[in-house]
C-alpha positions as CSV (number, residue, x, y, z in Angstrom):
1,M,0.3,0.1,-0.1
2,I,1.1,3.7,-0.7
3,K,2.0,5.8,1.9
4,L,1.8,9.4,0.9
5,G,2.9,12.5,2.5
6,V,1.4,16.3,1.3
7,I,2.9,19.2,2.4
8,M,0.6,21.8,2.2
9,N,-1.1,25.2,3.6
10,S,-3.9,24.7,6.1
11,I,-6.5,22.4,4.6
12,K,-8.6,24.6,7.2
13,L,-8.8,27.6,4.5
14,I,-9.1,26.1,1.2
15,N,-12.1,26.1,-1.2
16,I,-12.9,22.2,-2.1
17,N,-14.4,23.3,-5.5
18,K,-11.3,24.7,-6.7
19,D,-8.2,23.6,-4.7
20,S,-5.6,21.0,-6.9
21,T,-4.3,19.4,-3.8
22,F,-8.0,18.6,-2.5
23,A,-8.7,16.6,-5.8
24,M,-5.1,15.0,-5.6
25,L,-6.0,13.8,-1.8
26,L,-9.5,12.8,-3.6
27,E,-8.1,10.3,-5.5
28,A,-5.3,9.0,-3.8
29,Q,-8.3,8.1,-0.9
30,Y,-10.1,6.5,-3.8
31,R,-7.1,4.1,-4.5
32,N,-6.8,3.7,-0.8
33,Y,-3.9,5.2,-0.2
34,I,-2.4,6.0,3.5
35,I,-2.1,9.7,3.1
36,Y,-0.2,11.9,5.7
37,Y,-1.1,15.4,6.2
38,I,2.0,17.8,7.1
39,E,2.1,21.2,7.5
40,D,5.3,22.7,6.7
41,N,6.0,24.2,10.1
42,S,5.7,21.4,11.6
43,L,9.0,19.7,9.7
44,V,11.8,18.8,12.2
45,L,15.5,18.0,10.7
46,H,17.4,15.8,13.6
47,N,20.7,15.3,12.4
48,H,20.1,13.3,9.0
49,K,16.5,12.7,9.6
50,L,13.3,14.6,8.7
51,L,10.3,14.6,10.9
52,A,6.9,16.1,10.4
53,N,4.2,16.5,12.8
54,S,1.3,14.3,10.9
55,Y,-1.7,13.3,11.0
56,L,-3.5,10.4,9.1
57,I,-6.5,12.5,6.8
58,K,-10.0,11.6,5.4
59,V,-11.2,14.0,2.8
60,Q,-14.9,14.2,1.4
61,K,-16.7,16.1,-0.8
62,N,-18.9,17.9,1.9
63,Y,-18.4,21.8,2.1
64,N,-19.0,21.7,5.9
65,N,-16.6,19.0,6.8
66,W,-14.5,18.2,4.3
67,Y,-11.8,16.4,6.0
68,Q,-11.0,14.6,9.2
69,L,-7.8,14.3,10.8
70,Y,-6.5,11.7,13.4
71,D,-3.5,9.5,14.7
72,R,-1.1,12.3,15.5
73,K,2.1,11.2,15.2
74,I,5.4,12.1,14.7
75,L,6.5,10.7,10.9
76,N,9.7,9.5,9.5
77,L,9.3,11.2,6.3
78,N,12.0,8.6,5.2
79,T,9.3,5.8,5.8
80,L,6.8,7.8,2.8
81,N,6.8,6.3,-1.0
82,V,6.0,9.6,-2.5
83,I,5.6,13.3,-1.0
84,L,3.7,16.0,-2.7
85,M,5.0,19.7,-2.1
86,R,2.3,21.5,-2.4
87,K,3.1,24.4,-0.3
88,D,2.1,27.8,-1.9
89,P,4.0,30.8,-2.8
90,P,6.1,33.2,-1.7
91,V,9.1,31.4,-1.9
92,D,10.8,32.6,0.6
93,N,13.4,31.4,2.7
94,N,11.7,29.2,4.4
95,Y,10.5,27.6,1.2
96,L,14.0,27.1,0.2
97,Y,14.7,25.8,4.0
98,I,12.0,22.8,3.0
99,T,13.9,22.1,-0.3
100,Y,17.1,21.2,1.8
101,M,15.8,19.4,4.3
102,L,13.6,17.4,1.4
103,E,16.6,16.3,0.2
104,H,17.7,14.1,3.5
105,V,14.3,11.8,2.2
106,K,15.2,11.7,-1.4
107,K,18.3,10.0,-0.4
108,H,16.0,7.1,1.2
109,G,14.4,6.6,-2.4
110,V,11.2,9.2,-1.6
111,L,9.9,10.1,-4.9
112,I,8.9,14.0,-4.1
113,I,6.8,16.2,-6.5
114,N,8.3,18.2,-7.4
115,E,12.0,17.5,-7.4
116,P,13.2,19.8,-4.8
117,S,16.2,20.8,-6.3
118,S,14.1,22.2,-8.9
119,L,12.1,24.2,-6.6
120,R,14.9,26.2,-5.2
121,N,17.4,26.0,-8.7
122,Y,14.5,27.5,-11.0
123,N,12.1,30.6,-10.5
124,E,8.5,30.3,-12.4
125,K,8.7,33.7,-13.8
126,I,12.2,33.5,-14.4
127,L,12.2,29.8,-15.9
128,P,10.4,31.0,-19.1
129,T,13.6,32.9,-20.3
130,I,16.2,30.4,-19.7
131,I,14.4,27.3,-21.5
132,N,12.0,29.1,-24.2
133,K,12.2,31.9,-27.1
134,H,8.3,32.3,-26.7
135,I,8.6,35.0,-23.9
136,P,7.3,38.6,-24.0
137,N,9.6,41.3,-24.1
138,T,11.2,40.7,-20.5
139,I,13.5,42.8,-18.2
140,I,14.5,41.3,-14.8
141,T,15.7,44.4,-12.4
142,C,16.3,46.5,-9.4
143,S,16.9,49.5,-11.0
144,K,14.3,52.3,-12.0
145,Y,16.4,53.8,-14.4
146,D,16.2,50.3,-16.2
147,I,12.5,50.3,-15.9
148,K,12.1,53.8,-17.1
149,K,13.8,52.7,-20.6
150,F,11.7,49.8,-20.7
151,I,8.6,51.4,-20.3
152,N,10.1,54.2,-22.5
153,K,10.1,51.5,-25.7
154,H,7.2,49.7,-25.1
155,K,4.9,52.0,-23.7
156,N,2.6,49.7,-21.6
157,I,4.1,47.0,-19.4
158,I,3.6,44.6,-16.7
159,L,5.4,44.5,-13.5
160,K,5.2,42.2,-10.9
161,P,7.5,40.3,-8.3
162,L,9.4,36.9,-8.4
163,N,8.5,35.1,-5.6
164,Y,4.2,35.6,-5.4
165,M,1.0,33.4,-7.2
166,G,-2.4,34.4,-7.9
167,G,-1.8,37.9,-9.5
168,K,-0.6,39.3,-6.3
169,S,1.5,42.9,-6.3
170,V,0.7,42.6,-10.4
171,F,1.1,46.1,-11.9
172,F,0.1,47.3,-15.1
173,I,2.0,50.9,-15.8
174,N,2.1,53.0,-19.1
175,K,4.5,55.4,-20.2
176,N,3.0,58.5,-18.5
177,D,1.7,57.0,-15.2
178,I,2.1,59.6,-12.6
179,N,2.2,56.8,-9.7
180,F,5.4,55.3,-11.9
181,S,8.2,56.0,-9.4
182,V,5.9,55.0,-6.1
183,I,5.2,51.5,-8.0
184,V,8.6,51.0,-9.0
185,E,10.5,52.2,-5.7
186,T,7.7,50.1,-3.7
187,M,8.2,47.4,-6.3
188,T,12.0,47.1,-5.9
189,N,12.3,48.1,-2.1
190,Y,14.1,51.4,-3.7
191,G,16.4,49.7,-6.0
192,S,17.0,46.9,-3.5
193,R,15.0,43.9,-4.4
194,F,14.6,42.6,-8.1
195,C,11.3,42.5,-10.0
196,I,10.0,41.5,-13.6
197,A,9.0,44.0,-16.2
198,Q,7.0,42.5,-19.4
199,E,5.9,44.1,-22.5
200,F,1.4,44.4,-22.1
201,L,-0.1,42.2,-24.3
202,P,-3.2,43.8,-25.1
203,V,-4.4,40.2,-26.3
204,I,-5.0,39.5,-22.8
205,K,-8.5,40.3,-23.2
206,Y,-9.1,37.3,-25.1
207,G,-7.7,35.4,-22.0
208,D,-4.7,33.5,-21.1
209,K,-4.1,30.1,-20.7
210,R,-3.3,27.6,-17.9
211,I,-1.9,24.5,-19.8
212,L,-1.8,21.6,-17.1
213,I,1.7,19.1,-18.1
214,I,2.4,15.4,-16.6
215,N,5.3,14.1,-16.9
216,G,6.2,16.5,-20.0
217,K,3.1,15.5,-21.3
218,P,-0.1,18.0,-21.8
219,I,-3.8,17.9,-20.5
220,P,-5.1,18.1,-24.1
221,Y,-7.8,20.6,-22.9
222,C,-6.7,23.9,-21.0
223,L,-8.7,26.4,-18.8
224,V,-8.8,30.1,-20.7
225,R,-8.8,33.1,-17.8
226,F,-10.6,35.8,-18.8
227,P,-10.2,39.2,-16.8
228,K,-13.4,40.5,-15.3
229,K,-14.4,44.2,-16.3
230,G,-11.8,46.4,-15.1
231,E,-8.7,44.0,-14.3
232,L,-6.3,43.2,-16.5
233,R,-5.6,40.3,-14.2
234,G,-6.9,36.8,-15.7
235,N,-6.3,34.9,-12.3
236,I,-9.0,33.1,-11.0
237,V,-8.2,33.9,-7.7
238,A,-8.4,37.7,-8.8
239,G,-11.6,37.7,-10.1
240,G,-11.2,36.0,-13.4
241,K,-13.2,33.5,-15.4
242,G,-12.2,30.6,-16.9
243,K,-13.1,28.4,-19.9
244,V,-12.3,25.0,-20.7
245,M,-10.7,24.8,-24.3
246,Q,-8.7,22.3,-26.1
247,L,-5.4,22.9,-27.2
248,N,-4.2,24.2,-30.1
249,D,-1.5,23.0,-32.4
250,N,0.6,26.2,-31.4
251,D,-0.1,25.1,-27.4
252,Y,1.2,21.6,-28.7
253,E,4.5,23.3,-30.2
254,I,5.5,25.1,-27.3
255,V,4.9,21.9,-24.8
256,N,6.8,19.6,-26.7
257,N,9.7,22.2,-26.8
258,L,9.8,22.4,-23.2
259,S,9.0,18.5,-22.3
260,S,12.8,17.4,-21.9
261,F,13.6,19.9,-20.1
262,L,10.5,19.4,-17.4
263,I,11.5,15.5,-17.1
264,K,15.0,16.0,-16.9
265,N,14.3,18.1,-13.8
266,G,12.0,16.2,-12.3
267,L,9.4,18.9,-13.0
268,I,6.6,16.3,-13.2
269,F,3.1,18.4,-12.4
270,V,3.4,22.0,-14.0
271,G,0.8,24.6,-15.2
272,L,2.3,26.3,-18.1
273,D,0.6,30.0,-18.8
274,I,0.5,31.5,-22.3
275,I,-0.9,34.5,-23.6
276,K,-1.9,33.8,-27.4
277,D,1.9,32.5,-28.2
278,K,3.5,34.0,-25.6
279,V,5.1,32.3,-22.3
280,T,4.6,34.1,-19.4
281,E,5.2,31.9,-16.5
282,I,6.4,28.3,-15.9
283,N,4.1,27.3,-12.4
284,F,5.7,24.2,-10.3
285,T,5.3,25.2,-6.5
286,S,1.6,24.6,-6.6
287,P,-0.2,24.8,-9.8
288,T,-4.0,24.8,-10.0
289,C,-6.6,24.7,-12.2
290,I,-7.5,20.9,-12.1
291,K,-10.6,21.1,-10.6
292,E,-11.8,23.3,-13.6
293,I,-10.9,21.2,-16.2
294,E,-11.9,18.1,-14.8
295,N,-15.3,19.7,-14.0
296,V,-16.5,20.1,-17.6
297,T,-14.2,17.1,-19.2
298,N,-14.6,13.5,-18.8
299,I,-10.1,13.4,-18.1
300,S,-9.1,13.0,-14.9
301,I,-6.1,14.9,-14.3
302,T,-6.0,13.5,-10.8
303,S,-5.4,9.7,-12.1
304,K,-3.3,10.3,-14.3
305,L,-0.9,12.1,-11.9
306,M,-1.6,8.5,-9.9
307,N,-1.1,6.9,-12.5
308,Y,2.5,8.3,-13.0
309,I,3.4,8.1,-9.2
310,E,2.6,4.6,-9.2
311,N,4.3,3.6,-12.8
312,K,7.5,5.3,-11.1
313,L,7.8,3.6,-7.7
314,S,7.0,0.2,-9.4
315,K,10.3,0.6,-11.5
316,N,12.6,1.7,-8.2
């Protein structure tokens, strides 16, 4: 029987209609996995052993009572078969420390999704600049001067932090914005913190796509997210509306160009963000949108993920 640990944010606060981790837990439970719930602040590295204050968990589609925790124990993570690292950004120091600690578990043959070294070696917003040519014009800098040159060239830009998710602290700025200085000073902490600026793509009004990828293979349907009226962010958490659509040839081409890199680096479950033909982010910390796609298709994304896990474990 497979023993699965999930490191995640508090399950008390999730929306079970949309939460992708909850969908994974439901599928794992359906397959009779033994599931251990672990919050990141319960981890303890004692010499070479990674321990956690853990609970066995049962989940159900009940909006008033969607989980039960029982049999609290200090768990040696080396005894698990697989760990889902599903802690949400920000990717701060504590997040990085967890990836270091998980290396001890990996040495004992525990499958970790996604690969700890890749979680810390790569950044979801910087990675597209490394492995894909289909990106918007982009600059990553601390310098207000460089951002000013960039906006003078492109007229309208998007400015966002490097370590957040869900559209948090994303700004649209035009060339004549009277708030330019204060926005840039805040985002860069007066020239001491990097942020990313990209040319604004007006086609965002037609939506941006979230494509889910498992072991280098795309799910054939994506969620196209449309900004709500008066907004430029398509993120569902920011009020965007979603529509499920089939991937087109361009989508497949982009994924094919990325797949070997993702597989090589143990980025097994990935959410790719595309605006028309431009890759804006490659999400691998805790990609979402499983539920939105599964609800209107006959594809079980969680089943595909668990099939991968079982096939991988059977070969070890």
